[in-house]
N, C-alpha and C positions, 0 to 999 in steps of 0.2 A: 504494500500500500504506500510505502514511503516514496517510491518512484512516481506513483500516480499523484501523490500530494505535491511533489516537487514540480511536476509538469502542469497539472490542472487545478491544483488547490482542492480544498475540502468540498466545496459546493460544486465543483466541476467534475467530480468523480461520483458515479452512481454505484449502488450496491451491486448491480448486475455486472458493472465493469470490474469491480473488485473480485467477484466470484469467477468471472471469466479469466482474469489474470491468474488467480490462484488455482484455477481448474478444480473448483470445489462446489458442491451443491449448497443451496441456500441454508439447509438445516445445519450444516457444519458451522457456518458463520454464527448463527444464533445460538448454537450449542456452546461455542467457545466465547462468544461475545454477545451475551443476552441483550445488551442495550444497542446492538447492531452497529451501524456505521460510526457513531460517535465514539463508542468504546474501542472500536478497532483503530480509529484515528488517534485516540489518546495513547493507545499502545504503540502505534507507529511513531508518534512524536517522542515517546520515551525511548524507543529503540534508536531513533535518529540521534538524539542527544547522547545516548550511551555510546554510539559508534564514534561521534565526534570526540567525546571525552577519552575514549580508548585510543583514538588516533593521537591526541595530545600526549597521553601517557607514554605511548610507544615512542614518539619523537623525543620526549624528555629523556627517556632511557637510552636513546641511540645518538643523540646530538650532544656536543660538548658543552653547550650553554643554552640559556633560555632564548636568546636572540636567534640562534641557528634553528632551534626547534620551532619558534614562531614563524620564521621565514619559510621553513619547509611546510608547515601546516597551512599557511596562507597560500603558498604556491600550489599545493595539492588541490585546494578548493577551487582556485582559478583554473587549473588544468581540467578538473572535472566539469566545470561549466563550459569550457571550450570544447571538450570532447563530446559533450551532449549537444553541440551546435547551439548553445545558449538556451536550451530548453529546461535544464535542471539547475535551479539555483539552490537555495536552502529550503528544505521542507518547512522549517519553522516560519520563515518569512512568508512563504506562499500562503500558508494557512492563516497566519496573523493578519495579513493584509485584507483578507475577505471575512474575517470573523466579525460578528456583531454581538450586541449585548445579549442576544438570545443564546449565544454559543458559550455559555458559562463554563461547562466542563472543558471545552477546547481551550478557552482562554486560561483557565487554571493550569492545564497541562503545559501550555505554551509559556506561561510565566515561570513555572517550575523549570522547564527545559532551558529557557534563556538564563535563569538564575544559576542553574547547575553549570552551564557553559561559562558564564562569567566567573563563577567560583573556581573552576578548574584553571582558567587563565590567570586569575588573580593569585592563586596559590603558586603557580609556576613563577610568576613575577616576584612574589614575596620570597619564595625560596631562593631566588637569584639576588636578593638583598634589597629590593625596593620595599619601603615601609608599607605595611599592610593596607592602610587607608588609601595610600597613593596607588598601590597595586590594584585595589578594588576599582578605583576610578579609572585607571588605565584599561582594565578589562572591560568596563562598561563602554568606554570610548571605542575600543577595538571592535567589540561586537556590533555596536551601533554603526560605526563607520563602514565596517566590512559588509554588513548586511545591506546597507544602502548602496554600496558600490556593486554588490552582486545584482541587485535589482536594476540598477542603471545599465550595467553591462548586458544583462539579460535582454532588456527591451531594446538596447541599441544594437545588439548582435555583434559586439566587439568587446575586447578586454581592457579598453583604455581606462575606465573608471576603476576596475579592480587593480590594474597595475599601478596607477597613480596613488590610490588609497593605500595599497600595500606598502609602497615605497615610503610614503609619509608616516604611516604607523610604525614601521620598522625604525625610521629615523627618531621618532619620539621615544620609542622604547630604548633605543641605544643611548640616547641622552639621559634617560632616567636611570639606566643601569650604570652609566659613567658617574652620574651624580651620587648614586647610592654607594659606589666604590669609594668616591672621594670622601663621603661622610663617614665611612667605616674606619 
């Protein structure tokens, strides 16, 4: 379902589309997800953010420093967007943009997912020496700026916004890391 959410959003994907993609009968959906599409979307949102957080953790383990890990993580997201011919941005953004006040469970799941993502990024920055409050603010900036850049690149059909935003975010983080080293 995550792929469908990335391409068409929550309201653009019907239950029959989901069942066709999963090659499953309708009874299976309602057996595992009694609340139907909304429950399935909440599970897909959780799975998406878990995958993002796992990617961050793998990069943290394999890269020499936080800046290199962030650079690799942001570059991978940009490459996925390009590889999809600008059809697959972030599933969180796609669903967020179309959610309404009536979509309370979706909004709660999205808020939790964005919070978890910010927490993972903030922890990486704090572990690299940036003071916790500053790391939290930087993580919020990174998620906000990068989500906006993905949206802009997706609709423009080119990576200019992602590349420019990524470069600037990495410059900001590099300055913060240098300032943190100087203060230590």
